VMD Tcl script that draws the C-alpha trace (Angstrom):
set ca {
  {-9.15 10.83 -11.64}
  {-6.44 12.84 -9.98}
  {-4.48 11.22 -7.18}
  {-1.40 12.95 -5.85}
  {1.11 12.02 -3.17}
  {3.10 14.34 -0.92}
  {6.32 13.09 0.67}
  {6.29 16.05 3.06}
  {2.83 15.41 4.54}
  {2.54 11.65 3.81}
  {-0.90 12.36 2.35}
  {-2.45 10.77 -0.74}
  {-4.94 13.33 -2.08}
  {-7.90 12.16 -4.18}
  {-9.78 14.93 -6.01}
  {-12.77 12.83 -7.17}
  {-15.57 11.71 -4.85}
  {-14.87 8.01 -5.44}
  {-11.74 5.91 -5.75}
  {-11.04 2.19 -5.79}
  {-8.30 0.39 -3.94}
  {-6.81 -0.61 -7.33}
  {-6.69 3.06 -8.42}
  {-4.95 4.02 -5.20}
  {-2.45 1.19 -5.59}
  {-1.72 2.08 -9.23}
  {-1.14 5.73 -8.30}
  {1.14 4.78 -5.39}
  {3.25 2.41 -7.52}
  {3.47 4.98 -10.31}
  {4.62 7.67 -7.84}
  {7.16 5.29 -6.22}
  {8.60 4.43 -9.65}
  {9.40 7.99 -10.71}
  {13.08 8.94 -10.62}
  {12.66 11.66 -7.98}
  {10.85 9.30 -5.55}
  {13.07 6.24 -5.85}
  {14.90 7.16 -2.60}
  {11.65 7.55 -0.64}
  {10.45 4.85 1.73}
  {7.79 2.47 0.48}
  {4.32 4.04 0.68}
  {2.21 0.87 0.87}
  {2.08 -2.88 0.66}
  {-0.70 -4.80 -0.98}
  {-2.00 -8.34 -1.12}
  {-4.86 -10.06 -2.87}
  {-6.26 -10.99 -6.25}
  {-5.68 -14.70 -5.70}
  {-7.92 -16.58 -8.10}
  {-11.01 -18.16 -6.50}
  {-12.65 -19.26 -9.76}
  {-12.64 -18.32 -13.44}
  {-14.62 -15.15 -12.68}
  {-13.71 -14.15 -9.12}
  {-10.66 -13.19 -7.10}
  {-9.82 -12.31 -3.55}
  {-10.05 -8.55 -3.09}
  {-7.07 -6.31 -2.49}
  {-5.98 -5.22 0.95}
  {-3.87 -2.07 0.73}
  {-1.77 -1.27 3.79}
  {-0.52 2.32 3.94}
  {2.86 2.58 5.65}
  {2.61 5.77 7.73}
  {0.55 7.48 4.98}
  {-3.12 8.52 4.86}
  {-5.73 9.22 2.20}
  {-7.49 12.59 2.07}
  {-10.18 13.87 -0.25}
  {-9.23 17.48 0.47}
  {-11.44 20.22 1.91}
  {-14.71 20.84 0.07}
  {-16.93 23.92 -0.15}
  {-20.13 21.99 0.62}
  {-20.78 18.66 2.33}
  {-20.00 15.57 0.25}
  {-19.74 11.83 0.82}
  {-16.62 10.30 -0.69}
  {-16.17 6.57 -1.20}
  {-13.24 4.14 -1.19}
  {-14.35 0.83 -2.66}
  {-13.37 -2.57 -4.01}
  {-11.08 -3.78 -1.26}
  {-9.70 -3.06 2.18}
  {-7.68 -0.04 3.20}
  {-5.68 -0.10 6.43}
  {-2.69 1.85 7.71}
  {0.14 1.45 10.21}
  {2.26 4.20 11.72}
  {6.05 4.37 11.75}
  {6.20 1.99 14.72}
  {3.93 -0.59 13.08}
  {0.84 0.30 15.16}
  {-2.59 0.46 13.48}
  {-3.80 3.96 12.64}
  {-6.66 5.44 10.64}
  {-5.99 5.37 6.90}
  {-8.15 8.49 6.42}
  {-7.06 12.09 7.06}
  {-10.14 14.20 7.93}
  {-11.15 16.98 5.53}
  {-13.61 19.88 5.89}
  {-17.14 18.97 4.64}
  {-16.10 15.40 3.74}
  {-17.54 12.15 5.05}
  {-15.66 9.09 3.83}
  {-17.38 5.75 3.28}
  {-14.92 2.89 3.48}
  {-16.44 -0.56 3.13}
  {-14.11 -3.07 4.83}
  {-14.46 -6.82 4.68}
  {-12.68 -9.72 6.28}
  {-13.02 -11.71 3.05}
  {-13.29 -9.32 0.10}
  {-13.90 -10.71 -3.38}
  {-13.96 -9.27 -6.85}
  {-16.65 -10.83 -9.04}
  {-16.89 -10.16 -12.73}
  {-20.17 -9.35 -14.45}
  {-22.48 -12.28 -13.77}
  {-24.35 -11.61 -17.03}
  {-21.28 -12.95 -18.85}
  {-21.17 -16.20 -16.86}
  {-22.05 -19.57 -18.31}
  {-24.81 -21.59 -16.60}
  {-22.10 -23.92 -15.26}
  {-20.19 -21.03 -13.67}
  {-23.39 -19.72 -12.06}
  {-24.15 -23.17 -10.70}
  {-20.66 -23.40 -9.17}
  {-21.19 -20.07 -7.38}
  {-24.33 -21.28 -5.66}
  {-23.21 -24.84 -4.94}
  {-22.38 -25.47 -1.31}
  {-19.14 -27.42 -1.27}
  {-18.25 -26.89 2.38}
  {-18.76 -29.74 4.81}
  {-21.37 -29.20 7.48}
  {-20.10 -29.18 11.00}
  {-22.19 -30.37 13.90}
  {-21.51 -29.54 17.49}
  {-22.89 -31.06 20.60}
  {-22.67 -29.74 24.15}
}
mol new
graphics top color blue
foreach p $ca { graphics top sphere $p radius 0.5 }
foreach p [lrange $ca 0 end-1] q [lrange $ca 1 end] { graphics top cylinder $p $q radius 0.2 }
display resetview
C-alpha cells in the first residue's frame, strides 16, 4: 500500500484501489511526524474507537483539514474504495468540502455512516458475546398524538 502526501497540493495520493480510514490515518500521522514536515500545519483530526463491547468499537471519523484524497489518474476505468469509517473534509475557513479529489477513470466508493462500528470476527465470539449483540437493551418509547 503506497500512500503519499504532498504539502504543495494538499493531496493524499493512494496508489491501490482500496484503502481503510485507519491506513489513511496511519500514513498521515507518519508523514506529520517526519522531521521535514514538523513545521507543516496539521493534516487531519480523528475521533473514534471508543469501546462498545469486548469485540466492537465505534468507527473512526477522519476529518481532513484542507486536504483531499486522490487515487490518481488511471489508464482504464476502476472503482476505488475507502472503507471502515467516515471521511470528511473542511477547507481553510472551516467550511465542509469534498474529501475526494477527482481523477481520470476513477470512481470512488466512500461508505459513510452516522454511527460506524468496527466488529471483530464473529466466529471468534463466545455464545454469551453473541447473545449480547442481539439482545435489545434499549427502552421502548411510545408516542401518542
